Z-matrix of the N, CA and C atoms (Angstrom, degrees):
N
C 1 1.503
C 2 1.607 1 111.12
N 3 1.266 2 114.62 1 128.70
C 4 1.355 3 118.99 2 179.32
C 5 1.574 4 115.62 3 -68.00
N 6 1.322 5 119.26 4 152.87
C 7 1.477 6 117.88 5 178.96
C 8 1.462 7 115.29 6 -52.61
N 9 1.205 8 118.67 7 -37.76
C 10 1.542 9 123.12 8 -176.92
C 11 1.578 10 109.40 9 -68.41
N 12 1.257 11 116.28 10 -25.25
C 13 1.522 12 125.66 11 179.75
C 14 1.548 13 108.20 12 -68.35
N 15 1.291 14 113.34 13 -31.59
C 16 1.575 15 113.48 14 -177.94
C 17 1.523 16 112.32 15 -61.01
N 18 1.339 17 118.35 16 -18.40
C 19 1.471 18 120.54 17 -175.18
C 20 1.518 19 112.96 18 -53.30
N 21 1.445 20 113.15 19 -39.27
C 22 1.514 21 114.80 20 -174.18
C 23 1.578 22 113.28 21 -67.08
N 24 1.351 23 114.36 22 -9.34
C 25 1.523 24 116.54 23 174.34
C 26 1.435 25 114.79 24 -91.84
N 27 1.350 26 120.26 25 -14.50
C 28 1.441 27 129.60 26 -157.10
C 29 1.615 28 110.63 27 -96.57
N 30 1.236 29 115.65 28 118.60
C 31 1.526 30 124.08 29 165.26
C 32 1.527 31 107.07 30 -82.68
N 33 1.370 32 118.16 31 100.48
C 34 1.487 33 119.56 32 -174.49
C 35 1.535 34 108.16 33 -80.50
N 36 1.364 35 113.81 34 117.35
C 37 1.412 36 124.51 35 -153.05
C 38 1.502 37 111.25 36 -108.86
N 39 1.413 38 118.30 37 135.45
C 40 1.332 39 123.72 38 167.53
C 41 1.627 40 111.77 39 -141.55
N 42 1.277 41 118.26 40 101.42
C 43 1.403 42 118.48 41 -170.27
C 44 1.456 43 116.30 42 -125.88
N 45 1.331 44 117.10 43 7.64
C 46 1.476 45 125.86 44 173.58
C 47 1.494 46 106.45 45 -61.30
N 48 1.426 47 109.63 46 132.69
C 49 1.446 48 112.49 47 -178.90
C 50 1.533 49 113.88 48 -70.45
N 51 1.433 50 119.39 49 -12.67
C 52 1.431 51 114.17 50 177.07
C 53 1.653 52 109.53 51 -99.96
N 54 1.232 53 113.72 52 16.26
C 55 1.617 54 116.11 53 173.08
C 56 1.479 55 110.32 54 -52.04
N 57 1.234 56 116.00 55 138.47
C 58 1.470 57 126.61 56 -176.41
C 59 1.553 58 110.89 57 -103.35
N 60 1.292 59 117.08 58 158.79
C 61 1.600 60 118.10 59 172.14
C 62 1.515 61 107.60 60 -54.41
N 63 1.167 62 124.39 61 -41.76
C 64 1.560 63 127.17 62 178.30
C 65 1.450 64 109.83 63 -59.66
N 66 1.364 65 119.91 64 -40.27
C 67 1.430 66 125.28 65 176.79
C 68 1.580 67 108.70 66 -60.42
N 69 1.293 68 115.31 67 -47.25
C 70 1.306 69 124.52 68 -176.93
C 71 1.648 70 111.06 69 -63.34
N 72 1.259 71 111.80 70 -48.67
C 73 1.465 72 113.13 71 176.12
C 74 1.491 73 112.59 72 -57.73
N 75 1.332 74 121.38 73 -44.69
C 76 1.426 75 124.25 74 173.13
C 77 1.515 76 114.43 75 -56.03
N 78 1.241 77 115.87 76 -39.55
C 79 1.435 78 120.30 77 -178.31
C 80 1.564 79 108.92 78 -61.76
N 81 1.359 80 111.63 79 -50.03
C 82 1.481 81 122.20 80 179.18
C 83 1.538 82 109.88 81 -61.11
N 84 1.255 83 116.72 82 -40.54
C 85 1.478 84 118.12 83 -175.87
C 86 1.578 85 108.36 84 -70.68
N 87 1.317 86 119.77 85 -29.73
C 88 1.439 87 122.85 86 174.64
C 89 1.494 88 112.42 87 -71.24
N 90 1.404 89 112.39 88 -40.71
C 91 1.491 90 116.35 89 177.81
C 92 1.565 91 110.97 90 -60.12
N 93 1.260 92 115.49 91 -45.11
C 94 1.433 93 116.74 92 178.80
C 95 1.538 94 112.86 93 -66.78
N 96 1.383 95 120.11 94 -30.93
C 97 1.486 96 122.71 95 175.92
C 98 1.395 97 110.11 96 -65.75
N 99 1.355 98 121.16 97 -45.00
C 100 1.456 99 124.67 98 -162.82
C 101 1.501 100 115.18 99 -103.95
N 102 1.324 101 112.56 100 -15.87
C 103 1.479 102 122.74 101 174.97
C 104 1.547 103 109.00 102 77.72
N 105 1.348 104 119.98 103 42.06
C 106 1.336 105 117.79 104 175.85
C 107 1.468 106 117.08 105 -71.98
N 108 1.342 107 122.84 106 149.32
C 109 1.462 108 125.48 107 -174.28
C 110 1.501 109 115.33 108 -46.50
N 111 1.446 110 112.40 109 -53.26
C 112 1.405 111 121.43 110 -177.51
C 113 1.568 112 108.33 111 -144.36
N 114 1.407 113 111.64 112 171.81
C 115 1.455 114 118.30 113 163.93
C 116 1.616 115 99.84 114 -118.78
N 117 1.347 116 109.93 115 130.64
C 118 1.544 117 116.39 116 179.10
C 119 1.524 118 110.42 117 -109.13
N 120 1.357 119 113.61 118 120.00
C 121 1.446 120 119.02 119 -172.77
C 122 1.600 121 109.30 120 -139.79
N 123 1.267 122 114.86 121 168.97
C 124 1.429 123 121.27 122 169.61
C 125 1.611 124 111.29 123 -63.27
N 126 1.287 125 113.21 124 153.71
C 127 1.432 126 119.99 125 -172.51
C 128 1.565 127 108.81 126 -58.05
N 129 1.245 128 117.20 127 -36.32
C 130 1.518 129 116.19 128 -175.82
C 131 1.566 130 111.72 129 -67.71
N 132 1.292 131 118.85 130 -9.71
C 133 1.490 132 121.44 131 178.60
C 134 1.475 133 114.66 132 -101.40
N 135 1.335 134 115.85 133 -6.70
C 136 1.553 135 116.49 134 -173.01
C 137 1.484 136 114.72 135 -59.88
N 138 1.422 137 114.36 136 -45.12
C 139 1.464 138 118.10 137 -174.88
C 140 1.501 139 107.40 138 -58.24
N 141 1.333 140 119.44 139 -48.62
C 142 1.416 141 121.94 140 -178.00
C 143 1.635 142 110.51 141 -63.03
N 144 1.249 143 118.99 142 -39.64
C 145 1.418 144 121.56 143 174.11
C 146 1.514 145 114.16 144 -60.28
N 147 1.340 146 114.46 145 -41.31
C 148 1.473 147 117.84 146 -178.01
C 149 1.483 148 109.85 147 -69.21
N 150 1.286 149 120.77 148 -30.19
C 151 1.465 150 121.43 149 176.23
C 152 1.523 151 106.61 150 -73.23
N 153 1.319 152 120.01 151 -39.94
C 154 1.448 153 118.15 152 -176.52
C 155 1.530 154 119.27 153 -74.67
N 156 1.305 155 109.76 154 -26.58
C 157 1.401 156 120.10 155 175.60
C 158 1.523 157 122.35 156 -94.75
N 159 1.430 158 113.84 157 4.58
C 160 1.384 159 120.76 158 173.49
C 161 1.444 160 113.83 159 -51.05
N 162 1.441 161 117.57 160 120.62
C 163 1.404 162 121.94 161 175.70
C 164 1.541 163 111.76 162 91.53
N 165 1.330 164 118.69 163 -5.07
C 166 1.408 165 126.83 164 -179.08
C 167 1.556 166 117.92 165 -90.56
N 168 1.271 167 117.42 166 156.35
C 169 1.444 168 118.49 167 176.51
C 170 1.448 169 113.01 168 -61.22
N 171 1.437 170 112.63 169 -41.70
C 172 1.560 171 119.90 170 -174.15
C 173 1.492 172 104.17 171 -74.02
N 174 1.327 173 115.62 172 147.44
C 175 1.418 174 132.89 173 176.70
C 176 1.530 175 111.48 174 -115.29
N 177 1.361 176 112.23 175 144.65
C 178 1.526 177 114.81 176 175.01
C 179 1.566 178 107.61 177 -82.15
N 180 1.349 179 110.94 178 143.78
C 181 1.426 180 113.89 179 171.84
C 182 1.501 181 104.34 180 -143.69
N 183 1.406 182 114.77 181 168.13
C 184 1.503 183 116.93 182 -166.77
C 185 1.520 184 108.08 183 -143.43
N 186 1.307 185 115.81 184 160.20
C 187 1.490 186 124.07 185 176.99
C 188 1.518 187 105.97 186 -100.94
N 189 1.421 188 112.12 187 161.11
C 190 1.437 189 119.63 188 179.48
C 191 1.556 190 104.47 189 -145.57
N 192 1.271 191 113.72 190 139.75
C 193 1.486 192 124.67 191 -172.76
C 194 1.586 193 112.45 192 56.00
N 195 1.284 194 108.80 193 47.26
C 196 1.552 195 114.60 194 -168.28
C 197 1.514 196 104.86 195 -107.78
N 198 1.333 197 118.39 196 141.77
C 199 1.464 198 126.24 197 -6.36
C 200 1.617 199 114.37 198 -95.22
N 201 1.309 200 116.72 199 -4.28
C 202 1.482 201 117.42 200 -170.99
C 203 1.606 202 114.39 201 -79.31
N 204 1.313 203 116.65 202 -33.36
C 205 1.424 204 121.06 203 -176.03
C 206 1.439 205 112.56 204 75.22
N 207 1.331 206 118.87 205 5.59
C 208 1.568 207 116.98 206 -172.63
C 209 1.492 208 110.60 207 -99.18
N 210 1.368 209 120.37 208 2.44
C 211 1.440 210 119.64 209 172.36
C 212 1.546 211 111.27 210 -59.24
N 213 1.289 212 111.72 211 165.81
C 214 1.551 213 117.37 212 -179.99
C 215 1.480 214 100.98 213 -73.48
N 216 1.439 215 109.33 214 156.25
C 217 1.398 216 117.56 215 177.30
C 218 1.638 217 112.50 216 -57.74
N 219 1.348 218 109.58 217 -39.79
C 220 1.522 219 114.17 218 177.42
C 221 1.473 220 110.17 219 -56.43
N 222 1.294 221 120.49 220 -45.74
C 223 1.479 222 122.92 221 -175.50
C 224 1.677 223 106.99 222 -66.71
N 225 1.250 224 118.29 223 -40.57
C 226 1.507 225 119.27 224 173.49
C 227 1.462 226 112.64 225 -58.45
N 228 1.369 227 113.26 226 -43.77
C 229 1.471 228 117.85 227 -177.15
C 230 1.468 229 110.99 228 -66.51
N 231 1.288 230 121.02 229 -42.57
C 232 1.482 231 123.80 230 176.19
C 233 1.478 232 108.20 231 -62.89
N 234 1.302 233 122.51 232 -45.65
C 235 1.467 234 126.45 233 -176.17
C 236 1.566 235 105.40 234 -57.92
N 237 1.386 236 115.84 235 -56.98
C 238 1.419 237 117.36 236 -178.49
C 239 1.458 238 116.68 237 -67.32
N 240 1.328 239 125.88 238 -29.26
C 241 1.343 240 124.51 239 177.14
C 242 1.571 241 109.20 240 -71.73
N 243 1.355 242 114.09 241 -40.32
C 244 1.452 243 117.26 242 179.02
C 245 1.612 244 111.96 243 -62.11
N 246 1.343 245 112.46 244 -41.67
C 247 1.458 246 115.84 245 178.89
C 248 1.500 247 114.82 246 -63.98
N 249 1.341 248 117.99 247 -40.50
C 250 1.432 249 123.46 248 175.52
C 251 1.481 250 110.73 249 -63.28
N 252 1.295 251 118.52 250 -44.56
C 253 1.443 252 123.39 251 169.07
C 254 1.547 253 116.54 252 -46.69
N 255 1.326 254 109.94 253 -47.11
C 256 1.551 255 120.23 254 -178.85
C 257 1.555 256 112.14 255 -77.15
N 258 1.399 257 114.28 256 -4.36
C 259 1.515 258 113.08 257 178.17
C 260 1.531 259 121.86 258 115.79
N 261 1.378 260 111.53 259 9.27
C 262 1.462 261 117.47 260 178.43
C 263 1.496 262 107.33 261 -71.49
N 264 1.385 263 117.85 262 136.74
C 265 1.479 264 122.30 263 178.31
C 266 1.487 265 109.25 264 -94.63
N 267 1.362 266 116.88 265 -16.79
C 268 1.444 267 115.94 266 -179.37
C 269 1.669 268 101.60 267 -153.67
N 270 1.332 269 109.36 268 158.19
C 271 1.511 270 119.30 269 177.83
C 272 1.525 271 107.99 270 -122.65
N 273 1.245 272 115.92 271 127.41
C 274 1.501 273 123.03 272 171.35
C 275 1.578 274 108.71 273 -100.99
N 276 1.343 275 118.40 274 101.57
C 277 1.429 276 116.37 275 -172.95
C 278 1.565 277 106.20 276 -106.57
N 279 1.400 278 112.93 277 152.36
C 280 1.472 279 117.08 278 -177.14
C 281 1.589 280 106.34 279 -91.65
N 282 1.290 281 113.49 280 132.67
C 283 1.539 282 120.49 281 171.71
C 284 1.495 283 102.12 282 -63.59
N 285 1.439 284 109.38 283 155.09
C 286 1.507 285 116.83 284 171.85
C 287 1.572 286 106.89 285 -90.37
N 288 1.339 287 114.28 286 100.53
C 289 1.454 288 118.48 287 179.92
C 290 1.564 289 113.25 288 -60.87
N 291 1.310 290 120.66 289 -37.38
C 292 1.356 291 117.03 290 -173.89
C 293 1.562 292 108.50 291 -69.74
N 294 1.260 293 120.17 292 -34.59
C 295 1.568 294 118.79 293 176.38
C 296 1.439 295 109.20 294 -69.04
N 297 1.283 296 119.68 295 -35.51
C 298 1.465 297 119.25 296 179.67
C 299 1.471 298 113.74 297 -64.52
N 300 1.390 299 116.55 298 -47.66
C 301 1.308 300 122.96 299 178.51
C 302 1.605 301 114.42 300 -64.05
N 303 1.309 302 113.42 301 -26.99
C 304 1.431 303 120.05 302 177.98
C 305 1.516 304 111.20 303 -83.09
N 306 1.342 305 116.58 304 0.31
C 307 1.470 306 123.09 305 -178.27
C 308 1.529 307 111.89 306 69.36
N 309 1.233 308 121.13 307 19.96
C 310 1.393 309 123.01 308 175.75
C 311 1.509 310 114.57 309 -83.42
N 312 1.359 311 111.56 310 63.40
C 313 1.442 312 118.85 311 -166.33
C 314 1.507 313 115.12 312 -64.59
N 315 1.344 314 114.34 313 -37.54
C 316 1.529 315 117.77 314 178.91
C 317 1.468 316 107.49 315 -60.71
N 318 1.342 317 121.61 316 -38.20
C 319 1.427 318 126.68 317 -175.79
C 320 1.531 319 107.19 318 -67.57
N 321 1.321 320 122.25 319 -44.38
C 322 1.351 321 126.52 320 178.42
C 323 1.451 322 114.25 321 -62.93
N 324 1.381 323 115.22 322 -47.51
C 325 1.506 324 118.70 323 171.42
C 326 1.492 325 115.19 324 -57.24
N 327 1.301 326 116.95 325 -47.45
C 328 1.457 327 120.72 326 177.45
C 329 1.538 328 111.94 327 -55.20
N 330 1.340 329 115.58 328 -46.21
C 331 1.511 330 120.42 329 -177.01
C 332 1.583 331 109.12 330 -61.56
N 333 1.317 332 109.51 331 -41.75
C 334 1.599 333 104.89 332 176.80
C 335 1.550 334 113.76 333 -74.91
N 336 1.359 335 120.71 334 -34.13
C 337 1.384 336 121.59 335 -174.77
C 338 1.548 337 107.05 336 -62.79
N 339 1.378 338 113.61 337 -47.65
C 340 1.541 339 115.80 338 -175.91
C 341 1.567 340 112.19 339 -60.92
N 342 1.224 341 116.66 340 -32.05
C 343 1.472 342 119.99 341 179.26
C 344 1.582 343 108.48 342 -75.32
N 345 1.312 344 109.39 343 -40.50
C 346 1.566 345 111.37 344 172.15
C 347 1.553 346 109.94 345 -57.45
N 348 1.113 347 122.38 346 -45.56
C 349 1.466 348 128.55 347 -175.30
C 350 1.567 349 110.69 348 -67.74
N 351 1.361 350 113.69 349 -38.06
C 352 1.430 351 119.01 350 -178.14
C 353 1.561 352 108.99 351 -76.67
N 354 1.223 353 117.19 352 -22.04
C 355 1.506 354 123.53 353 -166.88
C 356 1.612 355 106.71 354 -89.74
N 357 1.342 356 122.95 355 -25.09
C 358 1.381 357 124.46 356 -176.10
C 359 1.465 358 113.56 357 -46.33
N 360 1.338 359 119.21 358 137.05
C 361 1.520 360 127.80 359 3.98
C 362 1.503 361 116.05 360 -86.18
N 363 1.308 362 113.80 361 8.59
C 364 1.528 363 117.16 362 -179.76
C 365 1.506 364 107.97 363 -73.75
N 366 1.307 365 119.09 364 145.22
C 367 1.525 366 126.98 365 -179.39
C 368 1.424 367 103.38 366 -82.14
N 369 1.350 368 113.81 367 152.91
C 370 1.486 369 125.50 368 172.62
C 371 1.512 370 115.79 369 -116.04
N 372 1.381 371 112.87 370 131.00
C 373 1.511 372 120.48 371 177.09
C 374 1.595 373 101.28 372 -104.36
N 375 1.330 374 116.04 373 138.80
C 376 1.508 375 117.06 374 176.36
C 377 1.570 376 105.97 375 -108.86
N 378 1.291 377 113.63 376 119.15
C 379 1.466 378 124.20 377 178.71
C 380 1.546 379 106.70 378 -81.54
N 381 1.327 380 115.44 379 113.03
C 382 1.475 381 125.63 380 -178.42
C 383 1.470 382 116.58 381 -79.16
N 384 1.389 383 115.78 382 -31.30
C 385 1.406 384 121.53 383 -167.97
C 386 1.562 385 115.74 384 57.46
N 387 1.381 386 110.57 385 60.68
C 388 1.419 387 120.88 386 -165.80
C 389 1.609 388 109.94 387 -64.13
N 390 1.229 389 119.90 388 -23.73
C 391 1.441 390 119.67 389 173.04
C 392 1.496 391 117.89 390 -60.29
N 393 1.342 392 112.45 391 -21.02
C 394 1.504 393 116.86 392 -179.66
C 395 1.506 394 113.24 393 -101.45
N 396 1.330 395 115.52 394 3.57
C 397 1.591 396 118.38 395 -175.20
C 398 1.464 397 114.04 396 -112.67
N 399 1.273 398 115.57 397 149.56
C 400 1.459 399 123.24 398 166.80
C 401 1.566 400 111.11 399 -72.11
N 402 1.236 401 116.93 400 164.41
C 403 1.438 402 121.11 401 178.68
C 404 1.509 403 107.99 402 -58.86
N 405 1.368 404 121.32 403 -43.86
C 406 1.458 405 123.35 404 179.17
C 407 1.527 406 109.58 405 -61.64
N 408 1.324 407 117.92 406 -41.13
C 409 1.433 408 120.97 407 -177.44
C 410 1.500 409 111.97 408 -62.62
N 411 1.399 410 112.41 409 -36.02
C 412 1.456 411 118.05 410 -175.30
C 413 1.539 412 107.97 411 -69.05
N 414 1.412 413 116.30 412 -33.56
C 415 1.384 414 118.36 413 -178.42
C 416 1.445 415 109.93 414 -73.12
N 417 1.331 416 120.31 415 -43.24
C 418 1.339 417 127.61 416 178.43
C 419 1.642 418 112.33 417 -60.78
N 420 1.220 419 110.45 418 -44.66
C 421 1.552 420 117.10 419 -178.55
C 422 1.560 421 108.90 420 -61.97
N 423 1.388 422 117.22 421 -42.72
C 424 1.404 423 123.80 422 179.54
C 425 1.550 424 109.96 423 -61.92
N 426 1.316 425 117.61 424 -45.61
C 427 1.567 426 124.97 425 177.74
C 428 1.543 427 108.45 426 -57.48
N 429 1.327 428 116.94 427 -43.38
C 430 1.364 429 120.77 428 -174.65
C 431 1.420 430 110.94 429 -68.21
N 432 1.288 431 115.21 430 -46.67
C 433 1.563 432 119.22 431 179.73
C 434 1.506 433 112.00 432 -63.84
N 435 1.306 434 117.05 433 -35.57
C 436 1.531 435 122.18 434 175.53
C 437 1.371 436 106.42 435 -68.57
N 438 1.280 437 129.07 436 -42.79
C 439 1.481 438 131.97 437 -179.06
C 440 1.495 439 110.67 438 -62.87
N 441 1.320 440 116.61 439 -34.50
C 442 1.373 441 122.73 440 -175.63
C 443 1.511 442 114.18 441 -88.62
N 444 1.257 443 115.42 442 0.70
C 445 1.546 444 120.65 443 171.22
C 446 1.517 445 113.22 444 88.65
N 447 1.374 446 117.72 445 15.62
C 448 1.450 447 117.13 446 173.97
C 449 1.534 448 114.29 447 -66.80
N 450 1.242 449 119.03 448 149.01
C 451 1.409 450 123.80 449 -178.04
C 452 1.646 451 116.35 450 -84.88
N 453 1.373 452 110.40 451 -27.03
C 454 1.419 453 120.55 452 -179.45
C 455 1.435 454 113.06 453 -136.24
N 456 1.359 455 121.53 454 154.63
C 457 1.438 456 122.30 455 150.33
C 458 1.515 457 112.77 456 -111.25
N 459 1.405 458 115.91 457 145.69
C 460 1.470 459 118.44 458 -174.27
C 461 1.495 460 107.52 459 -128.20
N 462 1.273 461 111.98 460 148.09
C 463 1.452 462 117.31 461 -169.31
C 464 1.511 463 112.41 462 -70.32
N 465 1.362 464 119.39 463 -52.79
C 466 1.522 465 116.58 464 -164.45
C 467 1.532 466 104.72 465 -149.53
N 468 1.322 467 111.29 466 163.09
C 469 1.480 468 123.79 467 171.29
C 470 1.502 469 109.19 468 -79.38
N 471 1.252 470 120.50 469 -30.25
C 472 1.558 471 125.62 470 -165.66
C 473 1.487 472 110.57 471 89.36
N 474 1.283 473 118.76 472 -1.10
C 475 1.453 474 123.88 473 179.91
C 476 1.573 475 115.89 474 -116.92
N 477 1.359 476 107.14 475 3.52
C 478 1.526 477 113.48 476 -175.49
C 479 1.504 478 109.32 477 -99.78
N 480 1.375 479 115.93 478 -166.32
C 481 1.498 480 123.27 479 -174.01
C 482 1.552 481 117.23 480 -61.80
N 483 1.324 482 114.82 481 -21.67
C 484 1.476 483 120.52 482 175.96
C 485 1.461 484 108.44 483 -167.14
N 486 1.461 485 114.48 484 166.10
C 487 1.491 486 115.43 485 178.08
C 488 1.438 487 112.42 486 -101.63
N 489 1.329 488 115.48 487 -150.53
C 490 1.467 489 120.81 488 -177.98
C 491 1.482 490 110.81 489 -70.04
N 492 1.396 491 110.51 490 140.38
C 493 1.435 492 115.11 491 168.69
C 494 1.540 493 107.50 492 -119.53
N 495 1.378 494 115.49 493 158.89
C 496 1.507 495 119.20 494 172.50
C 497 1.533 496 108.92 495 -56.12
N 498 1.236 497 114.91 496 -48.76
C 499 1.427 498 120.13 497 -177.24
C 500 1.477 499 117.45 498 -56.15
N 501 1.403 500 115.17 499 -39.10
C 502 1.501 501 118.73 500 179.21
C 503 1.568 502 108.27 501 -77.67
N 504 1.256 503 120.95 502 -35.55
C 505 1.445 504 123.76 503 177.68
C 506 1.554 505 110.59 504 -60.33
N 507 1.393 506 116.48 505 -47.15
C 508 1.364 507 122.14 506 173.49
C 509 1.535 508 115.68 507 -59.57
N 510 1.305 509 116.89 508 -43.64
C 511 1.490 510 123.57 509 176.14
C 512 1.550 511 108.18 510 -58.38
N 513 1.331 512 114.92 511 -52.91
C 514 1.525 513 118.82 512 -175.66
C 515 1.641 514 106.15 513 -56.26
N 516 1.263 515 116.74 514 -51.46
C 517 1.373 516 121.61 515 179.41
C 518 1.611 517 113.04 516 -52.52
N 519 1.290 518 115.74 517 -46.93
C 520 1.410 519 126.34 518 -177.80
C 521 1.626 520 105.70 519 -62.66
N 522 1.374 521 115.64 520 -37.46
C 523 1.504 522 116.92 521 -172.49
C 524 1.520 523 108.26 522 -80.23
N 525 1.363 524 118.22 523 -41.29
C 526 1.437 525 121.56 524 -172.43
C 527 1.459 526 112.22 525 -87.41
N 528 1.385 527 121.48 526 -19.57
C 529 1.380 528 122.99 527 177.36
C 530 1.512 529 105.56 528 78.16
N 531 1.352 530 118.49 529 -157.91
C 532 1.431 531 128.66 530 175.69
C 533 1.533 532 113.54 531 -90.76
N 534 1.340 533 117.43 532 -1.10
C 535 1.379 534 112.93 533 -178.56
C 536 1.644 535 114.45 534 -82.23
N 537 1.234 536 114.26 535 -11.83
C 538 1.417 537 118.85 536 179.89
C 539 1.548 538 114.33 537 -125.80
N 540 1.328 539 118.09 538 165.24
C 541 1.418 540 119.93 539 177.31
C 542 1.481 541 109.77 540 -90.58
N 543 1.317 542 120.42 541 157.93
C 544 1.445 543 123.04 542 169.09
C 545 1.589 544 106.62 543 -126.58
N 546 1.356 545 109.18 544 127.08
C 547 1.544 546 116.68 545 178.45
C 548 1.543 547 107.14 546 -108.20
N 549 1.239 548 112.87 547 126.06
C 550 1.514 549 118.30 548 173.79
C 551 1.554 550 110.06 549 -99.75
N 552 1.363 551 115.55 550 123.56
C 553 1.360 552 119.12 551 -170.27
C 554 1.525 553 108.59 552 -145.68
N 555 1.420 554 115.47 553 137.19
C 556 1.398 555 119.96 554 174.34
C 557 1.535 556 112.64 555 106.38
N 558 1.345 557 112.10 556 104.28
C 559 1.484 558 118.46 557 179.79
C 560 1.473 559 116.22 558 88.93
N 561 1.363 560 114.07 559 5.82
C 562 1.524 561 118.55 560 -175.90
C 563 1.559 562 105.15 561 -85.22
N 564 1.411 563 120.85 562 108.00
C 565 1.322 564 118.82 563 -166.12
C 566 1.537 565 113.00 564 -125.77
N 567 1.403 566 116.21 565 -21.92
C 568 1.451 567 119.12 566 -179.91
C 569 1.517 568 112.42 567 -119.42
N 570 1.361 569 113.39 568 172.41
C 571 1.392 570 117.86 569 176.13
C 572 1.571 571 113.39 570 -61.01
N 573 1.439 572 105.94 571 -39.17
C 574 1.555 573 112.94 572 177.78
C 575 1.440 574 115.04 573 -62.86
N 576 1.372 575 115.10 574 -33.87
C 577 1.540 576 122.45 575 -178.89
C 578 1.597 577 101.40 576 -66.84
N 579 1.223 578 117.97 577 -55.32
C 580 1.474 579 121.95 578 177.45
C 581 1.459 580 115.14 579 -44.73
N 582 1.256 581 115.63 580 -57.20
C 583 1.559 582 121.12 581 -179.49
C 584 1.471 583 106.92 582 -59.23
N 585 1.262 584 126.78 583 -45.63
C 586 1.389 585 125.09 584 -175.35
C 587 1.580 586 115.42 585 -58.51
N 588 1.415 587 111.97 586 -38.63
C 589 1.438 588 124.92 587 179.33
C 590 1.519 589 110.62 588 -67.51
N 591 1.320 590 115.24 589 -40.95
C 592 1.486 591 121.88 590 178.85
C 593 1.553 592 110.88 591 -68.32
N 594 1.406 593 111.53 592 -37.69
C 595 1.526 594 114.73 593 -179.24
C 596 1.470 595 108.48 594 -76.99
N 597 1.295 596 119.35 595 -19.27
C 598 1.568 597 119.43 596 176.28
C 599 1.589 598 115.72 597 -77.75
N 600 1.376 599 104.75 598 -20.81
C 601 1.570 600 111.33 599 175.78
C 602 1.500 601 115.41 600 132.79
N 603 1.322 602 115.94 601 -0.55
C 604 1.505 603 121.47 602 174.72
C 605 1.535 604 111.25 603 -62.63
N 606 1.281 605 117.66 604 141.10
C 607 1.400 606 115.99 605 167.23
C 608 1.641 607 111.73 606 -122.86
N 609 1.241 608 115.62 607 11.69
C 610 1.462 609 121.92 608 167.95
C 611 1.570 610 106.71 609 -149.77
N 612 1.301 611 114.04 610 147.76
C 613 1.383 612 124.48 611 -178.37
C 614 1.447 613 113.40 612 -130.11
N 615 1.359 614 115.46 613 125.11
C 616 1.523 615 123.17 614 178.50
C 617 1.475 616 113.08 615 -96.29
N 618 1.342 617 119.71 616 117.78
C 619 1.458 618 118.12 617 179.00
C 620 1.424 619 110.66 618 -158.65
N 621 1.419 620 112.88 619 157.70
C 622 1.462 621 118.57 620 172.00
C 623 1.536 622 112.11 621 -107.11
N 624 1.353 623 114.46 622 8.46
C 625 1.373 624 123.42 623 176.95
C 626 1.465 625 111.57 624 -105.67
N 627 1.278 626 119.28 625 30.91
C 628 1.411 627 126.67 626 -167.58
C 629 1.515 628 111.18 627 -70.21
N 630 1.297 629 120.25 628 -40.26
C 631 1.424 630 121.87 629 176.16
C 632 1.527 631 114.44 630 -59.95
N 633 1.278 632 115.80 631 -48.58
C 634 1.549 633 122.43 632 176.37
C 635 1.465 634 110.55 633 -59.29
N 636 1.430 635 121.88 634 -41.55
C 637 1.287 636 128.98 635 -177.76
C 638 1.514 637 111.95 636 -58.03
N 639 1.337 638 118.07 637 -46.76
C 640 1.370 639 123.64 638 -176.85
C 641 1.542 640 113.50 639 -87.78
N 642 1.345 641 118.80 640 9.73
C 643 1.512 642 123.65 641 178.44
C 644 1.387 643 116.92 642 83.87
N 645 1.421 644 116.42 643 22.90
C 646 1.393 645 112.39 644 179.24
C 647 1.560 646 116.50 645 -78.16
N 648 1.263 647 128.39 646 -153.59
C 649 1.382 648 128.44 647 -179.38
C 650 1.461 649 109.19 648 -72.25
N 651 1.433 650 112.73 649 133.57
C 652 1.465 651 117.73 650 -179.40
C 653 1.530 652 109.78 651 94.59
N 654 1.369 653 117.93 652 -4.17
C 655 1.406 654 115.53 653 176.62
C 656 1.496 655 114.93 654 -71.39
N 657 1.306 656 111.44 655 141.17
C 658 1.539 657 116.12 656 -176.31
C 659 1.435 658 112.12 657 -79.12
């Protein structure tokens, strides 16, 4: 696979709270130029992305409950529903780590399920924040996401204790099988990083280093 062909796996990401409209315009211009799968932004930027990407291969997607995951289910549902209304094709929601660690599994499953239902027809990815979880917690989180109807599990927010690792991607793929997607996100900076994650079982990559990864200006 040529470096440029990696673009179809990439969610071109801009999630900094201080991102400006000009930053979002540049993100969408790059997505059009390189053919990234999506642009991943905060919900407030989705409508602008939808306008800028009209007719493009790339689609806008949004996060919900980001980056802490501790918002109420109602707040996550409202955020996801609003983003889909504004044009988001997918929703990346953050799992409630506190509830997971407290073993309140029914609460975690319900939180995910309600966002899944509110987001239809958009697919939902569940961000696990794998760097904060034990192996057993990763297994349980994947099982809950699958039971709740999510389409993907995702490693990290990029704002947590660590990003994606090859070992975690391989584990998530082993747990969810081929029925769900696996998104590697957090710390993916180089073409070599991207290839390792895909080889480990990811079928989507979240990164803000997308242009460098596919060999654009500034690539090393």
